[in-house]
C-alpha positions as CSV (number, residue, x, y, z in Angstrom):
1,M,17.9,-10.0,7.6
2,R,18.8,-12.3,4.8
3,S,22.0,-12.0,2.9
4,A,22.2,-12.0,-0.9
5,L,23.6,-15.6,-0.7
6,Q,20.6,-16.7,1.5
7,R,18.2,-15.2,-1.0
8,V,19.8,-17.1,-3.9
9,I,19.7,-20.3,-1.8
10,L,16.2,-19.8,-0.6
11,G,14.9,-18.5,-4.0
12,A,13.1,-15.3,-4.7
13,V,11.3,-13.5,-1.9
14,P,7.6,-13.6,-2.9
15,E,5.6,-10.5,-3.6
16,L,2.7,-10.0,-1.1
17,V,0.8,-7.2,-2.8
18,A,-1.6,-8.4,-5.5
19,N,-1.8,-6.1,-8.5
20,G,0.5,-3.4,-7.3
21,K,1.4,-2.2,-10.8
22,F,-2.2,-1.4,-12.0
23,D,-1.4,-2.3,-15.6
24,V,-5.0,-3.4,-16.4
25,D,-7.3,-2.6,-13.5
26,A,-7.6,-2.0,-9.8
27,A,-8.6,-5.6,-9.0
28,S,-7.5,-6.9,-5.5
29,W,-7.9,-3.5,-4.0
30,T,-10.9,-2.4,-1.9
31,A,-12.3,1.1,-2.2
32,N,-13.2,2.9,1.1
33,G,-14.8,6.4,0.6
34,S,-13.6,6.2,-2.9
35,T,-13.8,4.7,-6.4
36,L,-10.8,3.0,-7.8
37,A,-9.5,2.7,-11.4
38,A,-6.4,1.9,-13.3
39,V,-5.5,5.0,-15.4
40,D,-2.4,4.9,-17.6
41,G,-1.0,2.1,-15.5
42,Q,-1.5,3.9,-12.2
43,L,-4.0,3.6,-9.4
44,E,-6.5,6.4,-9.4
45,I,-8.3,6.9,-6.1
46,T,-11.3,9.3,-6.5
47,S,-13.0,10.6,-3.3
48,T,-16.7,10.1,-2.9
49,G,-16.7,12.9,-0.3
50,A,-17.7,10.5,2.5
51,G,-16.3,12.8,5.2
52,F,-13.0,11.1,5.4
53,A,-10.0,10.5,3.2
54,A,-10.4,8.3,0.2
55,R,-8.6,4.9,0.6
56,A,-7.5,1.9,-1.3
57,L,-7.1,-1.1,1.0
58,Q,-5.4,-4.5,0.7
59,S,-4.4,-7.2,3.2
60,F,-2.0,-10.1,3.0
61,A,-0.6,-12.9,5.2
62,T,2.5,-12.0,7.3
63,S,4.5,-13.7,10.0
64,V,4.4,-12.1,13.4
65,G,7.8,-10.6,14.3
66,A,9.1,-10.7,10.7
67,T,10.3,-7.5,9.0
68,Y,8.8,-6.3,5.7
69,R,9.7,-3.7,3.1
70,L,6.8,-1.7,1.6
71,T,7.7,0.4,-1.4
72,L,5.6,2.5,-3.7
73,D,5.4,5.6,-5.9
74,S,3.2,8.4,-4.6
75,L,2.2,10.6,-7.5
76,T,0.0,13.2,-5.8
77,V,0.6,15.9,-3.2
78,G,-1.4,15.0,-0.1
79,N,-1.0,11.2,-0.4
80,A,-0.5,9.1,2.7
81,I,-0.1,5.5,3.8
82,R,-0.9,3.4,6.8
83,V,-0.3,-0.2,7.9
84,G,-2.2,-2.0,10.6
85,T,-3.5,-5.2,12.0
86,T,-7.1,-4.3,10.8
87,A,-8.4,-2.5,7.8
88,A,-8.7,0.7,9.7
89,G,-5.6,0.1,11.8
90,V,-2.6,2.4,12.3
91,D,-0.8,0.3,14.9
92,V,2.0,-0.9,12.6
93,V,2.7,2.3,10.6
94,P,0.4,5.3,11.6
95,N,-1.0,7.6,8.9
96,T,2.1,8.9,7.3
97,G,1.9,11.8,4.8
98,I,4.4,11.1,1.9
99,G,3.5,13.7,-0.8
100,V,5.0,13.1,-4.2
101,V,7.9,10.6,-4.2
102,S,9.1,7.9,-6.4
103,G,10.5,4.8,-4.6
104,Y,9.1,5.6,-1.2
105,V,10.2,2.9,1.3
106,V,9.0,2.0,4.8
107,F,10.1,-1.0,6.8
108,F,7.7,-2.6,9.4
109,V,7.5,-5.5,11.8
110,A,4.3,-7.6,11.4
111,L,2.2,-7.7,14.6
112,S,-0.3,-10.2,13.3
113,T,-0.7,-13.0,10.7
114,T,-2.7,-10.6,8.5
115,T,-1.4,-7.1,7.7
116,H,-3.5,-4.4,6.1
117,I,-2.2,-1.5,4.0
118,G,-4.0,1.6,3.1
119,L,-3.2,4.1,0.4
120,I,-4.8,7.3,1.4
121,G,-5.9,10.2,-0.8
122,S,-8.1,13.2,-0.6
123,A,-11.3,13.8,1.4
124,V,-12.5,16.4,-1.0
125,L,-15.4,15.3,-3.2
126,N,-14.1,14.0,-6.6
127,G,-10.5,14.7,-5.5
128,K,-8.1,12.4,-7.3
129,N,-4.9,10.8,-6.0
130,Y,-2.5,8.5,-7.7
131,F,-0.2,5.6,-6.6
132,D,1.9,3.1,-8.5
133,N,4.4,0.2,-8.1
134,V,3.1,-0.9,-4.7
135,S,5.2,-3.8,-3.4
136,C,5.7,-5.5,-0.1
137,R,8.2,-8.3,0.5
138,R,9.6,-10.0,3.6
139,R,13.2,-9.0,4.4
């Protein structure tokens, strides 16, 4: 873990999540069993009723063995997250129900050079789930 002094010397730790604030749109996120939109500065995941939970997916480069801090605001009951080495993977952080929480934090150790995160919503046709302020940084 880097100390505050090391962070100052090394510079700011870069953000790995693209468009995690959803100020304009849902660009950089991939819909899976869902449609995605930015509504009032939040990610809205609407289920297409494909028989599984609606998802918004994103991947980014990581260093094997390094620790990362994923934070987000979960704004809907029934929300969940997962982190894996593939888009459908749950080998890093399994499907974890988080409900409604501001400033949710999970730490994980990267198992591959590409890590995939999934924001998971409802499986009910047209069910809507909301997330915001998604961020991931190396510790």
